[in-house]
N, C-alpha and C positions, 0 to 999 in steps of 0.2 A: 874573133879569135879563130885562127886557122885550126884545122883538124888535129894537127900535131900538138899544138898547145893545149887544146881541149883534152886530148888523150893523156898528155903528161900530167895535167892538173887532176884528171880523174884517177890516174895511176897513183899519184901522190896521196889522194884521199883514201883510196883503197889500201895503199901501203900503210898509211897511218892507222887504219882500222885493224889490220892484222898485226902490225907492229906493237900495238898497245897490249897485246896478249902478255908480253913480258911483265908489265907492271901488275897485271891482275893476279898472276900466279906466283909472284915472288913474295917472300916473307917481308913484313914491314921492317924497316930499319930507321934509325933516327935521321931526321931531315936536317940539312944545313939551311939555316935561316939566312936569307940574303935580303938586302934592302929592296930588291926588285921582286921578291917573292909575292905570290898572290896573297890576298888578305882574306881571312876568315872572320866575318863579323857575326857574333852570336846575337840572337834575338831573345825575346822574353821566354820562349819555350826552350827548355834545356837542349833538346836534340835537334832543334830547327836552326840551321845555319844558312848564311848567305856566303857563297863562294864567289870571289871576284878575281878576274884575271889581273895579272900584274900591270896591264895598261888601263884597267878599269872599264874596258869595253864590254866584257862578257860577265854577266851576273847570273848565278844559279842559286835558287832557293831550294834547299834540300834538307832532309832529315839525316842525321848520322853523326859520327865522330870522325870527321875528316882531318887528316894531317897533311901539311904541305910536303910534297916530294920533289919539288923542282930542283933541288940540289942533289938528288939521288939518281945517278946514271942508270941504275937497274930499272927505274920506272919510266925513263924517257922512251918515247916511241922510236923504235929501231930505224936508223937511217935518217932521222929527223934532226935538223940543226937545232940545238937547244934554244937559240934565240927566237925561233918560230913557235916554241911551246909557251903559251901564255898562261896556262894553268895546269897543274898536275897535283892531284889530291888523292889520298888513299884512306879508306875506311876498313881497318883490319877486321873488325867484328863481322862485317858482311863480305869481306874480300872483294871490295869494289874500288876500282880506280876510275877517276874522272880526269879527262884531259881536254884541253882546248888548244887548237893549233891554228895559226894563220898561214894559209897556203899561197898568199900573194894576191895580186890584183887580177880581176876578171877582165879579159881582153875583148869579150864579145857579149852576147846576150845570155842571161841567166838560164833561159829555157833550153838553149842548146847545150850549155854546160851540164845542166841537170839530166838531160836526156842521155848524154854520153856517160855520165857517172852511173846512172841507173842501169844502163846496158852493161857496163863493165862489172858492176856488182852482181847482176843477175847471171852473167855468163861465167863468173869465176867458179870453177868446179871445186875449189878447195873450201868453199863456203856452203853450209847446210842450213836448211830452214830459213831461207832468205825472205825477208819482208821489206818491201820498199813502198814508201808512201809519200806523195807530194803533199806537203802541208799547205803551202801557198806558193806564190811566184818566186819567193826569196828563200824557201826552205824545203829541203828534201830530207826525209827521215828514213833510216834503214836499220834493220837488225838481222842478226844471223848468229850461228854457232860455227866454230872452227876448231881445228885440231884433231889429232888422231888419239894419242895416248892421254893427253890432258885437253879436255874439251872446255872451251870458254865461250861465253855468250857476250855479244857486243850489241850495243844500240847507239846510233850516232845521229846527229843532226848536222847537216852541212848547210850553211847560210851564205848567201851573197848579201852583204850588208849595204847600207845606203852609200858607203864610201867605195863600193864596188870591189871590196876585198872579200876573199873566201875564208870562212872560219868553220872549222869542224870541231864539234864537241862530242866526246864519246864517253860512255860508261861501259866498263868491262868487268866481268866477274866469272869466276869458275864455279860459283855456288848459286847465283840467282838466275832467273829466267830472263829471256829477252823482254817479256812484259814487265817484270820487276824493274829492269833497267830503264824501260820506257817511262815508267812512273817516276823514277829518280830524276830523269831529265824532262819532266813535264813543265818545269818553270825556268826556262833558259831565255834570257833576254840579251840582245846585242844592241848596244847604243853607240853610234858613231857621231852623234851630234853634240860634241863637247868642245 
């Protein structure tokens, strides 16, 4: 992948992170249920749910009372094509939005992509309390707070899946800490072998 494409991909990921602020701070409204909407599968524990992306590739085991917001334009990441948003859920009680977005195919090596993404996040002066952690060769985790009047915390995982596509899953809240959001996204699985 040439430097321009890496830079554009990294900018898209950072834009997704900051754009998701809209969903976390807006009041919840009723969601339009569509046939392609992500599925919420309840398990035996009342507050434990499995959130699945509309394509079934991303699965998140989490506690909460999440409601699908894929049909609600207020919750869509700003500037993102709605067809790239694979999951968009909101838990009103904790003011937490979870989104998952596909950013396209990786054109080069994951380590070069992650190095550029990390550099762009760390050099973004609009972000505060930045934490970036390489989880493994295929996943970069990062959290931060942003905003002036309304401060929100965000924690995201960017994955390069085995199909060489880039997926970013974020949890955003105006009430919870970055560490709380990290705990919410502690069980995210991406499966492309279907």
